[in-house]
C-alpha positions in Angstrom: -0.1 0.1 0.1 1.3 3.4 -0.9 2.1 5.6 2.0 -0.1 8.7 2.2 1.5 12.2 2.8 -0.6 14.4 4.9 1.1 17.4 3.5 -0.2 16.5 0.1 -3.8 16.6 1.2 -5.4 19.9 0.4 -8.9 19.4 1.8 -10.2 22.1 3.9 -10.5 19.9 7.0 -6.9 18.9 6.9 -5.9 22.5 6.3 -7.9 23.5 9.4 -6.2 20.8 11.5 -2.8 22.0 10.4 -3.7 25.4 11.5 -4.4 24.5 15.1 -1.4 24.8 17.1 0.0 21.9 19.1 -1.1 21.6 22.8 1.1 23.2 25.4 3.2 20.8 27.2 1.6 21.7 30.6 -2.0 21.3 29.6 -3.3 20.4 33.1 -2.0 23.6 34.5 -3.4 25.7 32.0 -6.6 27.8 32.9 -8.4 27.9 29.6 -12.0 28.5 29.5 -12.8 25.1 28.1 -11.0 23.2 30.9 -12.3 25.4 33.6 -15.9 24.8 32.4 -15.4 21.1 32.5 -14.1 21.0 36.0 -17.2 23.2 37.2 -19.4 20.7 35.5 -17.6 17.8 37.2 -18.0 19.5 40.5 -21.8 20.2 40.0 -22.2 16.6 38.9 -20.5 15.3 42.1 -22.6 17.8 44.4 -25.7 16.6 42.7 -24.8 13.0 43.2 -24.1 13.8 47.0 -27.5 15.5 47.3 -29.3 12.5 45.6 -27.5 10.1 48.1 -28.5 12.2 51.0 -32.0 12.4 49.8 -32.2 8.7 49.2 -30.6 8.0 52.7 -33.2 10.2 54.3 -36.0 8.3 52.6 -34.6 5.1 53.6 -34.1 6.3 57.3 -37.9 6.9 57.6 -39.6 8.1 60.6 -37.1 8.8 63.4 -37.7 8.1 67.1 -37.9 11.8 67.9 -40.5 12.6 65.3 -42.7 9.8 66.4 -42.3 10.8 70.1 -43.2 14.3 69.6 -46.5 13.3 67.8 -47.4 10.8 70.5 -46.4 13.0 73.4 -48.8 15.5 72.1 -51.6 13.0 71.8 -50.9 11.4 75.2 -50.9 14.9 76.8 -54.4 15.4 75.7 -55.2 11.9 77.1 -53.7 12.9 80.5 -55.7 16.0 80.7 -59.2 14.8 79.4 -59.2 10.8 79.8 -61.8 9.6 82.4 -61.3 6.8 84.8 -62.8 3.9 83.1 -62.6 1.2 85.8 -63.1 1.3 89.7 -60.3 -1.4 89.8 -58.0 1.5 88.8 -59.3 3.7 91.5 -59.5 1.4 94.6 -56.5 -0.8 93.7 -54.0 1.7 92.6 -54.9 5.4 92.9 -56.3 4.7 96.6 -53.3 2.9 97.9 -51.0 5.4 96.2 -52.9 8.3 97.9 -52.3 6.4 101.3 -48.6 6.1 100.5 -48.2 9.9 99.7 -50.9 11.5 101.9 -51.5 8.9 104.6 -55.2 8.5 103.8 -57.1 6.4 101.2 -59.3 3.3 100.7 -58.1 -0.1 101.0 -59.5 -3.3 99.2 -59.2 -6.7 100.5 -56.5 -7.5 98.0 -54.2 -5.3 100.0 -54.9 -6.9 103.3 -51.8 -8.5 104.6 -53.9 -11.8 105.0 -54.2 -12.1 101.1 -51.3 -9.7 99.8 -52.4 -10.0 96.1 -51.1 -6.5 95.0 -47.6 -5.5 94.4 -46.3 -2.5 96.3 -43.2 -2.5 93.9 -45.6 -1.2 91.2 -47.1 1.4 93.5 -43.6 2.4 94.8 -42.4 3.2 91.1 -45.2 5.5 90.5 -44.8 7.1 94.1 -41.5 8.2 93.1 -43.1 10.6 90.7 -46.2 11.7 92.9 -44.2 12.4 96.0 -42.1 15.2 94.5 -45.3 16.5 92.9 -46.9 16.7 96.4 -44.1 18.8 97.5 -44.3 21.1 94.6 -48.0 21.6 94.7 -50.1 22.4 97.8 -50.5 19.3 99.9 -54.3 19.5 100.0 -55.8 21.6 97.2 -53.0 20.6 94.8 -53.7 16.9 95.1 -55.6 16.8 91.8 -52.6 18.4 90.1 -50.5 15.5 91.4 -53.1 13.2 90.0 -52.8 14.7 86.6 -48.9 15.0 86.9 -48.6 11.3 87.2 -50.9 10.8 84.3 -48.6 13.0 82.2 -45.7 10.7 83.3 -47.7 7.7 82.1 -48.4 9.4 78.9 -44.7 10.0 78.3 -43.9 6.4 79.0 -46.5 5.4 76.5 -45.2 7.8 73.9 -41.6 6.7 74.4 -42.3 2.9 74.0 -44.6 3.5 71.0 -42.1 5.7 69.4 -39.6 2.9 69.6 -42.0 0.7 68.0 -42.7 3.1 65.1 -38.9 3.8 64.6 -38.2 0.1 64.4 -41.0 -0.6 62.0 -39.8 2.2 59.8 -36.3 0.8 59.7 -37.4 -2.6 58.7 -40.6 -2.2 56.7 -40.5 1.3 55.3 -41.6 4.7 56.2 -45.3 4.4 54.9 -46.1 1.6 57.2 -44.5 3.6 60.2 -46.5 6.5 59.3 -49.8 4.6 59.2 -48.9 2.9 62.7 -48.2 6.3 64.1 -51.5 7.8 63.2 -53.4 4.9 64.5 -51.7 5.1 67.8 -52.3 8.8 68.1 -55.9 8.8 67.4 -57.6 5.4 68.1 -59.9 5.3 71.1 -58.3 2.3 72.6 -54.8 3.8 72.8 -56.3 7.2 74.1 -57.8 5.2 76.9 -55.0 2.8 77.8 -52.0 4.9 77.4 -52.7 7.1 80.6 -54.5 4.5 82.8 -53.0 3.6 86.1 -53.1 -0.2 85.7 -50.7 -3.0 85.6 -52.1 -4.0 82.3 -51.1 -0.6 81.0 -47.5 -1.2 82.3 -47.5 -4.5 80.5 -48.6 -2.7 77.3 -45.6 -0.3 77.7 -43.2 -3.3 78.2 -44.7 -5.5 75.3 -44.4 -2.5 72.9 -40.9 -1.9 74.0 -40.1 -5.6 73.7 -41.5 -5.9 70.2 -39.5 -2.9 69.1 -36.4 -4.5 70.5 -37.2 -7.7 68.5 -37.5 -5.7 65.4 -34.1 -4.0 66.1 -32.6 -7.4 66.4 -32.0 -7.2 70.1 -33.5 -10.5 71.4 -31.8 -10.3 74.9 -33.3 -6.9 75.5 -36.7 -8.0 74.2 -36.8 -10.8 76.8 -35.5 -8.8 79.7 -37.9 -6.0 79.1 -40.8 -8.8 78.9 -39.7 -10.3 82.1 -39.7 -7.1 83.9 -43.2 -6.1 82.6 -44.7 -9.3 83.6 -43.3 -9.3 87.1 -43.8 -5.7 87.9 -46.9 -5.3 85.9 -49.5 -7.9 85.3 -48.2 -11.6 85.6 -50.9 -12.9 83.3 -49.7 -11.0 80.5 -46.9 -13.5 80.2 -49.0 -15.3 77.6 -48.7 -12.2 75.1 -45.0 -12.3 75.6 -44.5 -16.1 74.6 -44.1 -15.3 70.8 -41.4 -12.7 71.3 -39.6 -14.9 73.8 -39.7 -18.1 71.6 -38.5 -16.1 68.5 -35.7 -14.4 70.6 -34.5 -17.8 72.1 -34.6 -19.4 68.6 -32.7 -16.7 66.8 -30.6 -14.6 69.2 -28.5 -17.5 70.9 -30.5 -19.7 73.3 -28.1 -19.4 76.4 -27.5 -15.6 76.0 -31.1 -14.8 75.8 -32.1 -17.2 78.3 -29.6 -15.7 80.9 -30.9 -12.2 80.1 -34.4 -13.2 80.9 -33.5 -15.3 83.9 -31.3 -12.7 85.5 -34.0 -10.0 85.0 -36.6 -12.2 86.5 -34.5 -13.2 89.6 -33.6 -9.6 90.4 -37.2 -8.3 89.9 -38.6 -11.2 92.1 -36.2 -10.4 94.9 -36.8 -6.7 94.9 -40.6 -7.2 94.7 -40.4 -9.6 97.8 -38.2 -7.1 99.6 -40.7 -4.3 99.0 -43.6 -6.6 99.9 -41.9 -7.4 103.1 -41.6 -3.7 104.1 -45.2 -2.9 103.5 -47.2 -6.1 104.3 -44.9 -6.7 107.4 -44.2 -10.3 106.4 -42.2 -12.2 103.9 -44.5 -12.8 100.9 -44.6 -12.5 97.1 -47.7 -10.6 95.8 -46.8 -12.1 92.3 -47.0 -15.7 93.5 -50.2 -14.9 95.6 -52.1 -13.4 92.7 -51.3 -16.4 90.5 -52.3 -18.8 93.1 -55.7 -16.9 93.9 -56.6 -16.8 90.1 -55.1 -20.0 88.7 -54.9 -22.6 91.3 -58.3 -22.3 92.8 -57.9 -19.4 95.1 -60.5 -17.4 93.4 -63.9 -17.9 91.4 -63.9 -16.3 88.0 -67.7 -16.4 87.9 -68.1 -14.8 91.3 -70.0 -11.7 89.8 -71.4 -13.4 86.6 -69.8 -14.1 83.3 -70.0 -12.9 79.8 -69.9 -14.7 76.4 -66.9 -15.5 74.4 -67.6 -12.4 72.1 -67.2 -10.0 75.0 -63.7 -9.0 74.3 -64.0 -8.9 70.5 -67.0 -6.5 71.1 -65.0 -4.3 73.4 -62.1 -4.2 71.1 -64.3 -3.2 68.4 -65.6 -0.3 70.4 -62.0 0.9 70.8 -60.6 0.3 67.4 -63.7 0.0 65.0 -62.8 -1.3 61.6 -59.2 -1.2 62.5 -59.8 -4.3 64.6 -61.3 -6.1 61.6 -58.2 -5.1 59.5 -55.9 -6.3 62.1 -57.6 -9.7 62.2 -57.7 -10.0 58.5 -54.0 -9.3 58.4 -53.1 -12.8 60.0 -54.4 -14.3 56.8 -52.4 -12.1 54.6 -49.2 -12.6 56.7 -49.5 -16.4 56.4 -49.9 -16.1 52.6 -47.1 -13.7 52.2 -44.8 -15.0 54.9 -41.6 -14.2 52.9 -42.6 -10.5 53.2 -44.5 -10.3 56.6 -42.8 -13.1 58.5 -40.9 -10.9 61.0 -43.9 -8.6 61.4 -46.3 -11.6 62.1 -44.0 -12.6 64.9 -44.5 -9.1 66.4 -48.1 -9.0 66.0 -49.0 -12.5 66.9 -49.7 -11.6 70.5 -52.8 -9.9 69.1 -54.3 -13.2 68.0 -52.9 -15.3 70.8 -54.2 -13.0 73.5 -57.6 -12.4 72.0 -58.2 -16.2 71.7 -57.1 -16.9 75.1 -59.1 -14.1 76.8 -62.3 -15.2 74.6 -62.1 -18.7 75.9 -61.9 -17.5 79.7 -65.1 -16.6 81.5 -65.0 -12.9 81.9 -65.3 -11.9 85.4 -68.1 -9.3 85.6 -67.7 -6.3 87.8 -69.7 -5.9 90.8 -72.0 -3.1 89.8 -71.1 -2.3 86.3 -73.0 -4.6 83.9 -72.4 -4.3 80.2 -75.8 -5.0 78.3 -75.7 -5.7 74.5 -78.6 -4.7 72.4 -79.6 -7.3 70.0 -79.5 -5.3 66.8 -76.9 -5.5 64.0 -74.9 -2.5 65.0 -75.9 -2.0 68.7 -75.0 -5.6 69.6 -71.2 -4.5 69.0 -71.6 -1.4 71.2 -71.4 -1.5 75.0 -74.2 -0.3 77.0 -72.0 0.6 80.0 -70.0 3.4 81.5 -66.8 4.2 79.6 -65.2 1.5 77.5 -66.5 -1.4 79.5 -65.5 -3.2 82.8 -62.6 -5.2 81.3 -60.1 -3.9 83.9 -57.8 -3.2 80.8 -57.5 -7.0 80.1 -56.8 -6.3 76.4 -54.6 -3.3 77.0 -51.2 -5.1 76.4 -52.0 -5.7 72.8 -53.5 -2.4 72.0 -50.3 -1.0 70.0 -49.8 -4.2 68.1 -53.5 -3.9 67.0 -52.6 -0.7 65.4 -49.4 -2.0 63.8 -51.3 -5.0 62.2 -54.1 -2.8 60.8 -51.6 -0.5 59.4 -49.9 -3.2 57.7 -53.1 -4.3 56.0 -53.8 -0.8 54.9 -50.3 -0.4 53.4 -51.1 -3.6 51.4 -54.4 -2.6 50.0 -53.1 -1.9 46.4 -51.5 -5.4 46.2 -54.8 -7.1 47.4 -56.9 -5.6 44.4 -57.2 -7.8 41.2 -54.9 -6.5 38.4 -55.5 -6.9 34.7 -53.4 -9.7 33.0 -52.2 -7.8 30.1 -51.1 -4.2 30.7 -48.2 -2.1 29.5 -45.2 -2.7 31.9 -44.4 1.0 32.2 -47.9 2.1 33.1 -50.0 1.6 36.3 -53.4 0.1 35.7 -56.2 2.2 37.2 -57.0 -0.6 39.8 -53.5 0.3 41.4 -54.5 3.9 41.6 -57.8 2.9 43.3 -55.8 1.0 45.8 -53.6 4.0 46.6 -56.6 6.1 47.1 -58.2 3.6 49.4 -55.3 3.8 51.8 -56.0 7.4 53.1 -59.7 6.9 52.7 -59.4 3.8 55.1 -57.3 5.7 57.5 -59.6 8.7 57.5 -62.7 6.5 58.2 -60.8 5.0 61.2 -59.8 8.3 62.6 -63.1 9.9 62.3 -64.9 6.9 64.0 -62.1 6.9 66.8 -62.5 10.7 67.3 -66.4 10.4 67.4 -66.0 7.4 70.0 -63.6 9.4 72.1 -65.6 12.5 72.1 -68.9 10.4 73.0 -67.0 9.1 76.1 -65.8 12.3 77.3 -68.9 14.2 76.8 -71.1 11.6 78.2 -69.3 10.2 81.2 -66.8 12.9 82.5 -69.1 14.3 85.3 -67.6 12.1 88.0 -64.2 13.6 87.3 -65.7 17.2 87.8 -68.2 16.8 90.8 -65.7 16.3 93.5 -63.7 19.5 92.3 -66.6 21.6 93.1 -66.5 20.8 96.8 -65.5 23.9 98.8 -62.2 23.9 100.8 -63.5 23.8 104.6 -62.0 22.9 107.9 -64.3 20.3 108.9 -66.7 19.2 106.3 -68.1 15.7 105.5 -69.2 13.9 102.4 -71.6 11.1 101.8 -71.4 9.3 98.6 -74.5 7.4 97.2 -73.8 3.7 97.5 -74.8 2.9 94.0 -72.2 5.4 92.8 -69.1 4.1 94.7 -67.7 2.6 91.5 -67.4 6.0 89.9 -65.6 7.7 92.6 -62.4 9.1 90.7 -60.1 8.8 93.8 -59.1 10.7 97.0 -57.0 12.9 94.8 -60.0 14.8 94.0 -61.2 15.7 97.4 -59.9 19.2 98.2 -58.7 18.8 101.8 -57.8 16.1 104.3 -60.7 17.2 106.4 -63.1 15.5 104.1 -64.3 11.9 105.1 -65.8 9.9 102.6 -68.4 7.2 103.3 -70.8 4.9 101.5 -74.6 5.2 101.9 -76.7 2.0 102.0 -78.6 1.7 98.8 -79.0 -2.0 98.8 -75.6 -3.1 97.4 -74.6 -6.3 99.4 -71.0 -6.8 97.9 -67.8 -6.0 99.8 -66.8 -2.2 99.5 -63.4 -0.7 100.2 -62.7 0.8 103.5 -60.2 3.3 104.7 -56.7 2.2 105.5 -56.4 1.8 109.3 -53.3 3.3 110.6 -54.0 2.2 114.2 -54.2 -1.5 112.9 -50.9 -1.2 111.1 -51.7 0.5 107.9 -50.5 -1.4 104.9 -49.5 -4.3 107.2 -53.0 -4.6 108.7 -55.2 -7.7 108.2 -58.7 -6.3 109.1 -61.2 -9.0 109.9 -64.0 -7.2 107.9 -62.2 -8.1 104.7 -62.8 -11.5 102.9 -62.4 -12.8 99.4 -66.0 -13.8 98.7 -67.4 -10.4 98.3 -69.5 -10.6 101.3 -70.5 -7.2 102.6 -69.1 -6.0 105.9 -71.6 -4.3 108.4 -69.0 -1.6 108.8 -68.8 -0.3 105.3 -71.9 1.8 105.3 -72.5 5.1 107.1 -74.4 4.6 110.2 -75.8 8.2 110.6 -77.0 9.6 107.3 -77.9 12.7 109.0 -74.3 13.5 109.6 -73.5 13.9 105.9 -72.8 17.5 105.0 -72.6 16.9 101.2 -74.0 14.2 98.8 -73.0 13.0 95.5 -75.7 11.5 93.5 -76.6 10.5 90.0 -80.3 11.1 89.1 -81.7 9.2 86.2 -85.1 9.8 84.7 -86.8 6.8 86.3 -90.4 7.1 87.8 -90.0 4.0 89.9 -86.8 5.3 91.7 -86.4 7.6 94.5 -83.6 9.8 95.2 -82.4 11.4 98.5 -81.6 14.7 96.7 -85.1 15.0 95.7 -86.0 16.0 99.1 -85.6 19.8 99.0 -86.3 20.2 102.7 -82.9 18.5 103.4 -80.9 19.0 100.3 -79.8 22.1 98.2 -78.3 21.4 94.8 -75.2 23.4 94.2 -73.7 21.8 91.1 -74.9 19.3 88.4 -73.7 18.0 85.0 -75.4 15.7 82.4 -74.5 12.1 82.5 -75.3 9.7 79.5 -78.0 7.3 80.4 -76.7 4.4 78.5 -79.6 2.1 79.2 -82.1 4.3 77.6 -80.0 5.8 74.7 -79.8 4.1 71.1 -76.6 2.1 70.7 -75.2 4.0 67.7 -75.8 7.4 69.3 -74.3 6.5 72.6 -71.3 4.8 71.1 -70.4 7.5 68.7 -70.6 11.4 68.8 -72.7 12.5 65.8 -73.1 16.2 65.5 -76.5 17.8 65.7 -78.1 14.6 66.9 -76.0 13.3 69.7 -77.6 15.2 72.5 -81.2 15.0 71.0 -81.1 11.2 70.3 -79.5 10.2 73.7 -81.0 10.5 77.3 -79.2 12.1 80.0 -79.3 11.9 83.8 -77.9 14.5 86.3 -74.7 14.0 88.1 -75.1 16.4 91.0 -73.5 17.6 94.2 -76.0 18.6 97.0 -75.4 20.4 100.3 -77.4 19.6 103.5 -79.6 22.7 104.3 -79.3 22.0 108.1 -76.4 20.6 109.7 -74.6 20.8 113.1 -70.8 21.6 113.4 -70.7 18.7 115.7 -72.0 16.1 113.3 -69.6 13.2 112.4 -69.4 10.9 109.6 -67.3 8.5 111.6 -67.2 5.0 110.4 -66.6 2.7 113.4 -64.1 -0.1 112.6 
């Protein structure tokens, strides 16, 4: 081949190439416009890449603990300020003994008699650590109610912190959307509003089960088991069944010996501390945890003592508290089994919902002594309680409440996947049915939240009068109060009495069960074993006020019943000084009493009057003394 001489080429392109000067020997050091522009572009591309990675990392991070805690703390603050007391067990087995520990006065139930010693003073002492400083901060008498609400606020913060951990753990493992849905349900459902600030061992077990579940999602099995052991032994021993799935999974995946020792060491430490505290208060070596288990499991007590409800009782109660979120949570079990590869870890965490509901439904529900739930046999009404508050369950379902929210949120997130999709559709386009599913997510959430708000509002408007009436009592040196016998179970606690000079007693209205009586310091206080207490619910002749004429004030619920007589109707003896409406559940339609429906709630429901009356004539020497 003939060699081509470039100089012989006379084309314009070649001539132009020849005219370009050769590059300078130090091109990298040259500051030409072309080179500078390329470096700026490269810097901008690098910056954009860093921003994209940061945004992607932020999206993957999901909801942080701090964001979830702030939202939950705000919701729990409103609960601490406005939530009613839903169960007399909370008042007489926890608020009253706590009041005695702090203020040296309060009512005692037979469970706190040293003869039976069924209740843990370690649980009370833990809460007294917050109330005692509050009693120093506020006025020791008039400020007692502030101490009550201060402890509620602390309970709300405990709830918010544990639930925020669950939300953050869910976000890290399952994504931001599921965590956000869970957070919204935790903030607004009626059940969580109620349980989060209740002073009950089952609420404490709820805190610890929630935290234990979060630890499991964070792959900290030893922590999950240790927290569970502490919650069972300090809170509610019978909630141990709800912790079984967490414990078994932790033992199987986290190293059996390590996890087992974490649970065992925590259990031994807690049992020893509990026994030492019980020894201090009961005046003898005993274990309240063991005593409670023996009483309830090994024949010490009778679960049908006050009557029993059917197997659907707890499902009805849960439906009242979570409306359709409960249905979604139950359906999620089927979905999780079908798609176990995706929801396997989540199913382990929420499995206590199904285990606990099944177990409790198989047990005969121990009906409360005076609060009886009646179910109206109509399609909607039969699922709505006809009782005071959320029903008299003693918070038996509280431990699983946050997990119900998590399971329901998981199903809501999966709605688009559940809808049928066309077989043939362009791969780069979303079929309309998927868009429908995405719209159904917020719609479903909105329905749940609106129903929850309506339910909570109905409870607060309908049943808050007992929380208000005692705050209307005047602060006096030597007044006395008589509480109608039929209303003893709605007494919100001695924290609401404005001074220590008030002596509360029960009037005989025909109730023949055993009522709480004041702690007797002369007999040993917490270490006493009064002979008038028994475990068979037999009334004591000492529990009623002997001389009704000595009552200076009377608290009474007056319902519109032509066949009933009320002491306060005697205008020659009593003067009404305050009253508030109280929802008459028995005479109100199920739908309207269960949910607040604007413009029809007041007109459709029937109301009684919760009133405070003052005796017109009284002697300064009168006494409401109850002879023990």
